[in-house]
N, C-alpha and C positions, 0 to 999 in steps of 0.2 A: 650544344644547348644545355642550360642548367636544368637539372632534374626537378620536376615538381613533386614535392613530398606530399604524402597522404596521411591524414590524421583521422582517427576514429574517435569522435568526441561524445561523451555522455551528455544526454540532453533530457533534463527533467521537464523543461518548458518554462522554468523560472528565468528571471532576468539574468542572473549570473551565468547560467549554462548557455543562454543565447549569446551573451557578450563574448564568452570564451570562443565560441564558433566564429563570431563576427570578426574578432581581432586576428584570428588565424586566416580567415578568408582575405583580409586586407593585405596579408603578406604573400598572397598568391598560392597559398597551400590548398590542396584539394581536401575538403572536409566532408565527411558523412557522419550522420548522427545515429546514436543508438539509445533507445529507451527501453527500460526493463519493466515488465508487467508482472504483477502478483496480486493475491487477494487483498493486499494492504496498500497498494498504490497502483494507479492506472496510467494510461498513456495518452489521454485526451490532450493535456497541455503540451506534451512533447510533440504530438502529431501536428497541433496547430502551429507551434513554434517552428518546426521543421519546414512546414509549408511557407510560412512567412519569410524564413531565411533562404528558402530556395535550395535546400540541401536534401540529398537522398537520405531516407529515414529507414532505420531497421528497428523492429520491435522484437524483443527476445523475452521469452517466458523465464521468470526468475522464481517461480513458486517453490520448487524443491530446494533451491539454494537458501532462500530466506527462512523456510521452515526448519532446515537443519541448523541455521544460526540461532534461531529463537530457542531451540531446544538445547543447543550446546554452544553457548556464546563464549568464545575463547577470551574475549576481552570484557565480558560482563554485559549487563543490560542497563539501560537508562532508567528514568523514573517510572516508566511503564514496562512494556515488553519489547522495547526497541534496542536491538543489538547494533547500534549505529556504526561503530568502528568495524565490526566484522562484516556488516552489510556493504559498506563502502569498499572494503578490501575485496570482497568477492565480486562486486560489480566490476571493479578494475581488472580483477583476474579474468573474469569471463570476457570482458572487452579485449584484454590482451590476447586471449586464445583466439578470438575472432579476428583480431588485428593480424595475427600470423596466418590464419586460414585464408583470409581475404586479401592478403598482400598489402596491408597498410604499413606505414613506417613507425608510427607512434600513437599513443593514446592521449586524449586531453579530457580535462574535467573543468567545471566551473567553480571549483572550491576557492574560497577566499580565506586567507590566513586570519585567524582570530575572529571570524564572523560568528562562529558558534563556539562558546567557551570550552565545551567538552570534546566535541568531535572534530573541530577544525583549529585547535591550537597547534603549535609547531610540533610538539611531541606526537600528537595523534596523527597528524598528516604524515609524519615520518613512519610511524607504525603501519599505517595503511599502505604506504608505498612499498615498504620492505616486505610485508606479508603478502602483498599481491603477486610477488615474483616478477613484476615488471617495473621495478623502481626506476631503472635507468631509461626507460622508454615512456615515462609519464611526464606530461607537461601540464601545469596548472597556469594557463595563460594570464589569469587576472592577478596572480601574485608570484609568478615565477621569478621576478626580479628580487624577491625577498627570501628565496629558498635556494638551497644548493643546486647548482646547474646540472641538469641531466643531459644525456647524450644529444637530444635534438637541439639543446641550447649550446652545448660545447662545440658541436660540429657545425653550427651555423644554419641548421635547417630552419630554425626559428630565431628571429632577431629579437633578443630580449630587450634591447634598447627601445624598441617600438611597442613594447607591451606596457600596460598599466601596472601599477604596483599598489594594489588595493589591500587594505588590512582593516580589521575592526568591524564593528557593527553598523557604522554610519553608511547608509546606502546612497547618500547624495552623489558621490563620485560616479557610481554606476549609473545613476539616473542621468547625470550630465553626459556621460559617454553614450548612453542609449540615445539621447537626443541628437548627438552628432551623427549617429548612424540612421536616424529616422525611425528608431524602434519606439513605438508608442503603445502597442497592445501587448502588455506583459502582465502576468498575475501579480497580485499583492504578495509580499513575502509570507510564506507559511510553510510549515513542515511538509504537509501533503501526505504524510504516512500515518495510517491508522494505528500503527504500533506505538506511536508516541502518545496516544490518547489513553488515559488511565481506564476509562470505562470500557473501551474496546479491548484493552489489554487484559482486563479482568475476565472478559468473555473468552478470550483465547486461552488464558491460563486455566479457566474452569474446564474448557474442552479438553485440553491436554491432560489435566489431572484426572478426568473421569472417562470420557469415551475414547480419547486419543484421536488419531487421524484415520479417516476411511481411505479406501484404496484410490478413489478418484478425487479426493480432497473436497468433495461437495460440502462436508460439514464445516470446512474452513471458509469457503466462499459464502456460505449462508450466515456467517457471523455478522455480516453487514446488514442482514435483513431482519426486521421486526424486533420484538422483545423476547429475550431469552430467559426462560424460567426453569429452575431446577426443582423437581418434585422429590427426587431422591438421588443417591449417588450414581445410579445407573439409568435414571430417567430424566430427560430434559425435553421441554416443549418449546416451540417457537410460535409466537403470536404475531400475525401480520399487523403492521401499523397503518397501512393504507391499501388501496386497491393494487398498486404496483407491487407491494410486498406480497399480497395474496396471490397475485398471478405468478410471481417468481417462486413462491413456496410450492404452488401447485405444479409448476414445471420442473423444479429442481429436486424436490424431496425424493427420497428413495421409494421404490415401488411398494415395499412392504410397510411403509409408514402409514399411520392413521391420519385421515383428514377430518377435522372437527369444525363444523360451521353451525350458525343459526340460520336455517333456511328461510324463515319467514320475515327476517328483518336484516337490514344492512349490518355488517359486522366483519370481524376478522376471519381469516382461515388460520386454524391452529394445526401444526404438525406435531405428532407424537410418535415415539418409537413403538415398534410392535410388541416389545416386552413390557409395556405399561400394564399395571394391574387394574382390576375393575375399580377399586377405590380411587386410584390415581386418575383413572379415566373420568370419574365424576368430578374430581378436582379440576382437571383440564377443561371439562365442559363448562363448569361454573366460571372459570377464568375467561373462556371464550364468550360466555353470556355477559360477563362484566363489561367487555369492550364493545359489545353489540348495542344497537339502539333498542334496548328493551326497558320496560318499566322496572324501576328499582324495587327489589323485594318480592317480585311476582315470578312464579315459575315460567320457564320458557322452553320451547322445544329445541333440542340440539341434535344435529345429524352427525353420525359417526360413520365414516366410510373407510373400508379397507379392501382395496381392489374392487372386485365385483360385489362384495358384500356391504350391506349398509343397515343401520338401525337407528331408531330415534330414542332419546331419553329425555326426561324432563328434569331440569335443575333450576335452582334459584341463583341468580347472578351473584358472584362473590362480591363482598363489600370491598371498595377500593383499598381501604386500610389493610385488609387481610391479604391482598395480592402482593404487597410489598415484600413479604417474607420469602417469596419464591424467586424474586428477580435476581439475575446474575449481574449486578451493577455495583456492588459494594466497593 
């Protein structure tokens, strides 16, 4: 009997990564999917796609990998804080390690030649493959016909003649192929990674330049929450933008952080570090009052809690124009 080969395929949940799995399944290959999780990209789309495709799905934490690459990008950063080439390299490297551990034969990805001018040109794809240490066991099913053949192609594990040969940014061919497979529910094309967003990248850079990373990486996960404002080099506050933010800040902030609220009116929860000075605390309270539903220009009561201790102070809400100087969004 002919051996059934096994592929571990990276699955973001986008159309390309779904199609890569689907064309391998068409050749009778056993495919399982792997999706990486970090503070900068989630797994929801990958989970939904794996369920729709009917393949076993593995979720692997990638937090430490991506933080190392952001701080020490061997191939540089993109327009924001995105180390795309290094990130892709390490994802394939991690997948390759799991391929060996779990007894798979090769790795697959949904990359398309020249779809992204910087990270998916022929040179970049080659760099990623070589640096991953699994170059000869990597198949890119959507464009393998346009690339040098790797072992699964040379040995006939995968029939390259039955694969598409996609290249460029035109997605019409992928959409047409998706229709033949009955794939309808796939997300619109988008990066999906917060590191490619300049505003978020500025918040991450600010954190790395000032506080650095805490032991449990809570301060990185909280970058997605609320408005971040720097009062000094060593003091940053986070202001909840809605009730969901408030709840998350209450749950995830460090035990010694201060919680600042306006108890008599709806408004944000503000988290401040324990080393905040009294003057800075008044500034944080005024910012809290600015975002609460308080009368403009009139004093308001602000509650400051630190563990079992609490006290009230009275402040005038800060004028919106004055808040801008503290925002970490430039």
